[in-house]
C-alpha positions in Angstrom: -19.7 -17.8 3.6 -21.2 -21.1 4.7 -24.8 -21.4 6.2 -25.7 -24.1 8.6 -28.9 -25.0 10.7 -28.6 -25.7 14.4 -31.7 -26.5 16.4 -33.8 -25.4 13.7 -32.0 -22.0 13.4 -29.8 -20.4 10.7 -26.2 -19.7 11.8 -23.2 -18.3 10.2 -19.6 -19.7 10.5 -17.4 -16.9 11.7 -14.1 -18.4 10.3 -15.6 -18.8 7.0 -17.2 -15.2 6.9 -13.4 -13.8 7.6 -11.9 -15.8 4.8 -14.5 -14.8 2.3 -14.1 -11.1 3.2 -10.4 -11.1 2.7 -10.7 -13.0 -0.7 -13.3 -10.2 -1.9 -10.8 -7.7 -0.7 -8.0 -9.0 -2.7 -10.1 -9.2 -5.9 -11.1 -5.6 -5.7 -7.4 -4.6 -5.2 -6.3 -6.6 -8.3 -9.2 -5.2 -10.3 -8.3 -1.6 -9.0 -4.7 -2.2 -10.1 -5.5 -3.5 -13.5 -7.6 -0.6 -14.1 -4.8 1.8 -13.1 -2.3 0.2 -15.4 -5.0 0.2 -18.3 -5.9 3.8 -17.7 -2.0 4.8 -17.6 -1.5 3.0 -20.9 -4.1 4.8 -22.5 -3.3 8.3 -21.1 0.4 7.4 -22.5 -1.0 6.7 -26.0 -3.1 9.9 -25.9 0.0 12.2 -25.5 0.6 13.3 -29.3 4.2 13.5 -30.4 6.2 16.7 -30.8 8.0 17.0 -34.2 11.1 19.0 -34.4 12.9 20.1 -37.5 16.2 22.4 -37.7 17.4 24.3 -40.6 20.5 26.5 -40.6 21.1 28.4 -44.1 19.6 30.1 -47.1 15.8 29.7 -47.2 15.8 28.8 -50.8 13.4 26.8 -52.6 15.3 23.2 -51.7 15.1 24.4 -47.9 11.5 25.3 -48.3 10.8 21.8 -49.7 12.5 20.2 -46.7 10.5 22.2 -44.2 7.3 21.4 -45.9 8.0 17.7 -45.7 8.5 18.1 -42.2 5.1 19.8 -41.9 3.4 17.1 -44.1 4.8 14.3 -41.6 3.8 16.3 -38.4 0.3 16.5 -39.9 0.2 12.8 -41.0 1.3 11.7 -37.3 -1.5 14.1 -35.9 1.5 15.8 -33.8 0.3 18.1 -31.2 3.0 20.6 -32.6 5.8 21.1 -34.9 8.7 23.2 -33.7 10.8 24.7 -36.7 14.3 26.0 -35.2 15.6 28.3 -37.7 18.8 29.9 -38.4 18.2 31.8 -41.6 21.2 33.2 -43.4 19.3 35.1 -46.2 16.1 34.2 -47.9 14.4 34.1 -51.4 11.4 36.3 -50.7 9.0 34.2 -52.8 9.7 31.0 -50.8 9.4 32.7 -47.6 6.1 34.2 -48.2 4.9 30.9 -49.7 5.9 28.8 -46.9 4.7 31.4 -44.1 1.2 30.8 -45.9 1.4 27.1 -45.5 2.4 27.3 -42.0 -0.4 29.7 -41.1 -2.8 27.2 -42.6 -1.2 23.9 -41.1 -3.5 21.5 -39.5 -1.0 21.3 -36.3 0.5 24.1 -34.3 3.6 25.4 -35.8 6.3 26.8 -33.5 9.1 29.0 -35.2 11.8 29.6 -33.0 14.8 31.7 -34.3 18.0 30.7 -32.6 20.8 31.0 -31.7 21.1 33.9 -29.2 22.2 37.2 -31.4 21.2 35.8 -34.8 19.7 38.1 -37.4 16.9 36.3 -39.0 16.4 38.7 -41.6 13.4 38.5 -44.1 12.7 34.9 -43.4 12.3 35.8 -39.8 9.8 38.5 -40.7 7.4 36.3 -42.6 7.9 33.2 -40.9 7.4 34.5 -37.1 4.3 36.5 -38.2 2.6 33.3 -39.8 3.6 31.0 -36.7 0.9 29.9 -34.3 3.8 30.5 -31.7 6.5 33.0 -32.4 9.9 32.4 -30.4 13.1 34.1 -30.4 16.3 33.6 -28.4 17.8 36.6 -26.6 19.4 39.3 -28.3 18.3 37.6 -31.8 16.5 40.0 -34.5 14.4 39.9 -37.5 13.5 42.2 -40.3 15.6 44.2 -43.0 16.5 47.7 -43.7 14.9 47.3 -47.1 11.3 47.2 -48.2 10.1 43.6 -47.6 7.5 44.0 -50.6 9.2 42.9 -53.9 7.5 45.0 -56.7 6.1 42.7 -59.5 7.6 43.3 -63.0 5.6 44.9 -65.9 2.6 46.1 -63.7 1.3 49.5 -63.1 1.8 51.4 -59.9 -1.8 50.9 -59.0 -1.6 47.2 -59.2 1.7 47.2 -57.3 -0.2 49.0 -54.4 -2.9 46.4 -54.6 -0.5 43.8 -54.2 1.3 45.5 -51.4 -2.2 46.0 -49.5 -2.9 42.3 -50.0 0.3 41.3 -48.4 -0.4 43.9 -45.6 -3.8 42.3 -45.0 -2.3 39.0 -44.7 -0.1 40.1 -42.1 -3.0 41.9 -40.3 -4.9 38.6 -40.4 -2.2 36.7 -38.7 -1.8 39.2 -36.2 -5.7 39.2 -35.3 -5.7 35.2 -35.2 -2.7 35.1 -32.9 -3.3 38.2 -30.8 0.1 39.7 -31.8 0.9 43.2 -32.9 1.4 43.8 -36.4 1.5 47.6 -36.5 5.0 47.3 -37.7 4.0 45.5 -41.1 3.2 48.6 -43.1 6.4 50.1 -42.5 8.3 46.7 -43.0 6.5 46.3 -46.4 7.2 49.8 -47.6 10.6 50.9 -46.2 12.0 48.1 -43.8 11.6 47.3 -40.1 14.1 45.5 -37.7 13.2 44.6 -34.1 15.1 42.7 -31.4 13.8 40.1 -29.2 13.5 42.2 -26.4 11.7 44.9 -28.4 9.3 42.3 -29.8 8.3 40.8 -26.6 7.9 44.1 -24.4 4.9 45.5 -26.4 1.2 45.1 -25.5 0.3 43.0 -27.4 3.8 41.8 -28.3 5.1 41.0 -31.9 6.3 37.6 -30.5 5.0 35.1 -27.9 8.1 33.6 -26.2 11.9 34.5 -25.6 13.9 31.5 -24.7 17.4 30.4 -24.6 17.3 27.0 -26.1 14.6 24.3 -27.0 14.5 23.0 -23.3 13.2 26.3 -22.1 11.0 26.7 -25.1 9.2 23.5 -24.3 8.9 24.4 -20.6 7.1 27.8 -21.8 4.9 26.0 -24.4 3.5 23.8 -21.6 -0.3 24.4 -21.4 -0.7 26.9 -24.1 -3.9 27.0 -26.1 -3.5 27.1 -29.8 -6.2 27.9 -32.3 -5.7 26.5 -35.8 -6.9 28.0 -39.1 -10.0 25.6 -39.1 -11.1 26.9 -35.4 -10.1 23.8 -33.5 -8.0 24.4 -30.5 -5.1 22.4 -29.4 -3.6 22.5 -25.7 0.1 21.7 -25.7 1.6 19.3 -23.2 5.4 19.5 -23.8 6.7 19.0 -20.4 8.9 16.0 -20.4 8.3 15.0 -24.1 11.1 14.2 -26.3 10.6 15.9 -29.8 10.7 13.5 -32.8 13.5 15.0 -35.3 12.9 15.2 -39.1 16.2 14.6 -40.5 17.3 15.6 -44.0 17.6 12.8 -46.6 20.4 12.2 -48.9 18.9 14.2 -51.8 17.9 16.9 -49.7 21.4 17.3 -48.2 22.8 17.4 -51.6 20.5 20.1 -52.8 20.9 22.2 -49.5 24.5 22.3 -50.0 24.2 23.2 -53.7 22.0 26.3 -53.0 24.5 27.8 -50.7 25.6 31.0 -52.5 29.2 30.5 -51.8 29.2 27.1 -53.0 27.5 28.2 -56.2 30.4 30.7 -56.7 33.2 28.4 -55.8 31.7 25.6 -58.2 31.2 28.3 -60.9 35.0 29.4 -60.6 36.3 25.8 -60.2 34.5 25.0 -63.5 36.1 28.0 -65.4 39.5 26.9 -63.8 39.1 23.4 -65.1 38.1 24.4 -68.6 41.0 26.9 -68.6 43.5 24.3 -67.6 42.2 22.1 -70.4 42.7 25.1 -72.9 46.3 25.5 -71.7 47.2 22.0 -71.8 48.3 20.5 -75.2 47.0 17.0 -74.1 43.6 15.7 -73.7 42.6 14.9 -69.9 39.8 14.6 -67.6 39.8 18.3 -67.0 37.1 19.2 -69.5 34.7 16.3 -67.9 35.6 17.8 -64.5 34.6 21.4 -65.8 31.2 20.0 -67.0 30.4 18.4 -63.6 31.3 21.4 -61.7 29.3 23.6 -64.0 26.2 21.2 -63.5 26.4 21.5 -59.7 26.5 25.2 -60.1 23.5 25.4 -62.2 21.6 23.1 -59.9 22.3 25.6 -57.1 21.6 28.7 -59.3 18.1 27.3 -60.1 17.0 27.8 -56.5 18.4 31.2 -56.1 17.8 34.6 -58.0 21.0 34.9 -60.0 21.8 38.3 -61.8 23.1 36.8 -65.3 24.8 39.9 -66.0 27.2 39.1 -63.3 27.4 35.5 -64.4 28.4 37.1 -67.9 31.0 39.3 -65.9 32.7 36.1 -64.6 33.0 34.7 -68.1 34.3 37.8 -69.4 36.9 37.8 -66.5 38.2 34.3 -67.5 38.3 35.3 -71.1 40.6 38.3 -70.2 42.8 36.1 -67.9 42.9 33.6 -71.0 43.7 36.2 -73.5 46.8 37.2 -71.5 48.4 34.1 -72.7 48.6 35.6 -76.4 48.4 39.2 -76.0 51.6 41.0 -74.7 49.7 43.1 -71.9 52.2 42.3 -69.3 49.7 41.2 -66.9 47.3 44.0 -67.5 44.6 41.8 -68.8 44.7 39.6 -65.8 44.3 42.4 -63.5 41.4 43.8 -65.1 39.9 40.1 -65.4 40.4 39.5 -61.5 38.8 43.0 -60.9 35.7 42.1 -63.0 35.4 38.8 -61.3 35.3 40.3 -57.9 32.6 42.9 -58.9 30.5 40.3 -60.6 30.8 37.8 -57.5 29.6 40.6 -55.2 26.6 41.2 -57.4 26.0 37.7 -58.3 22.5 37.4 -56.5 19.5 39.7 -56.7 19.3 41.4 -53.3 15.8 42.6 -54.0 14.4 39.2 -54.5 16.7 37.5 -52.0 18.0 39.8 -49.2 21.0 38.5 -47.3 22.1 36.0 -49.9 25.6 36.8 -50.9 28.8 35.1 -51.6 31.1 35.1 -48.4 33.7 37.7 -48.8 36.6 35.4 -47.6 35.6 33.2 -50.8 35.7 36.1 -53.2 39.2 37.2 -51.9 40.5 33.6 -51.9 39.3 32.9 -55.5 40.8 36.2 -56.6 44.2 35.3 -55.2 44.0 31.8 -56.7 43.0 32.9 -60.2 45.9 35.4 -60.4 48.2 32.7 -59.1 46.8 30.3 -61.7 47.1 33.0 -64.6 50.6 34.1 -63.9 51.4 30.4 -63.8 50.0 29.9 -67.0 51.7 32.9 -68.6 54.9 31.8 -67.3 54.5 28.2 -68.7 53.4 29.5 -72.0 56.3 31.7 -72.2 58.8 29.0 -71.0 57.4 26.8 -73.8 57.9 29.2 -76.5 61.6 30.0 -75.7 62.6 26.3 -75.7 65.5 25.4 -77.6 64.5 23.8 -81.1 66.2 20.3 -80.6 64.7 19.6 -76.8 61.4 21.6 -76.7 58.1 21.6 -78.3 59.8 23.1 -81.4 61.7 19.8 -81.8 58.3 18.4 -83.2 58.6 20.3 -86.4 59.2 18.1 -89.1 58.0 14.9 -87.5 55.1 12.7 -88.8 51.9 12.6 -86.8 49.2 10.1 -86.8 45.6 11.8 -87.3 43.4 10.5 -84.4 40.4 12.7 -84.9 39.8 14.0 -88.4 41.3 17.3 -89.3 38.6 19.4 -90.9 40.7 21.6 -90.5 41.0 21.5 -86.6 41.4 17.8 -84.9 43.7 15.6 -82.8 47.0 14.2 -83.9 49.5 11.7 -81.9 53.2 12.5 -81.9 56.0 11.9 -79.6 53.7 9.8 -77.3 50.9 12.4 -76.7 47.9 13.7 -78.3 47.9 17.3 -79.7 45.5 19.8 -81.0 46.2 20.5 -84.6 45.2 22.6 -87.7 45.7 21.2 -91.2 47.1 23.7 -93.5 46.1 22.1 -96.7 42.6 20.8 -96.4 41.4 17.8 -94.5 42.9 14.4 -93.2 41.2 11.3 -92.1 41.8 9.2 -89.1 44.6 6.9 -89.6 46.4 9.2 -92.1 49.9 10.6 -91.4 50.6 14.4 -91.6 53.8 16.4 -91.1 54.2 19.0 -88.3 54.9 22.3 -89.8 54.7 24.5 -86.6 53.5 25.3 -83.4 51.4 28.3 -82.6 49.3 29.2 -79.5 49.8 25.8 -78.0 48.5 24.0 -81.2 50.4 22.2 -83.9 50.0 23.3 -87.7 50.4 20.2 -89.9 50.2 19.4 -93.6 49.0 16.5 -95.4 51.9 14.2 -96.9 52.1 14.3 -100.7 51.6 11.3 -102.4 55.1 10.9 -103.7 56.5 11.5 -100.3 57.7 8.0 -98.8 59.4 8.8 -95.5 58.7 6.3 -92.9 56.5 7.2 -90.1 58.2 8.4 -86.9 56.0 9.1 -84.1 
């Protein structure tokens, strides 16, 4: 705006006034636009992320470790919620209860979602749904078991058992009061067993669960605006519409451990290890089968560490292999093999403690398949053994009798000898023989050579 004096008076220039007003309007619009952009950016940054973890399998110590890591990451990121989509296929009770306590005390809201539709969450669903800040299930799914949820402690009196049961019942009641959910079923579940479907759990007043949703998208829609009260008394209002959950993936070590902790995988590894040792026992040569058996057995042991194994059943599997192997040397006409396969089937079906880990069982198809394979393997071994025993002396293994063999592993009295281009297990009949010495083959028994040390006066040239 410009001022000027005309005839002793102050006058305003009209054109100058219009231009100045327009300039100020432009400046105000620019400032308003910048303020809106800044406010939008701040609002976008203030929306907390939603973390998501999905697990399908047995809730073992390895699985619980994976879920704990997801919870720690969500807490470290100050997430507005952690959604745990579970498809439990059996659970170790101690691990389920411990994980449930950690979920209840979490610093971020934890949503436990049992999925897919129609799935039975078993004991894991009972503990984790009760502890979750928001309990959700897919339609037609269910949770609970028909057996007591309370696992009696060993070596304590009935009074102490009752105190421990009441302690767990009080835990359920505290969670129910904090979440405003019905826990009147908890006493029945702990003492005798309880099963409820999603429809039954949602229709009560108050309900047992909070939400029934078909999938994660519907779950996020129903979570919008829900106010969650955490263990420390703070409240969180969920804003889940339009959000993209950050998935917590398993790392390589966790993936391997989760596979090994599968009860069917444990059983198959245990059987394959036994077959490898059995094949090494049958074979007259030394190969990699024993080493392979050790590796498979180590994998089975890693899996059994995470699961409550009944060692009597493991012993039964070992006895079964012993009976099948004995059929090679005892004229039982296959009776020992049949008994061994029967013991193996019974032991595999009771391999894991159903009281401590309800629902943790070996798949029936795996038991049947392994039983058939062991029977075929044993019959093949017996046939090969009989065939080798009945070979003509001049062309079969009996043709080795009288040949000289070089000691490759000290005979004391058992060891290894090299003859006819192959290594053989051998037993020395007359004392010991050191590596590099020559011995004479005197017979073959039970797929082992019997040898004798060469007398000092014998001067036959070595024939290997």
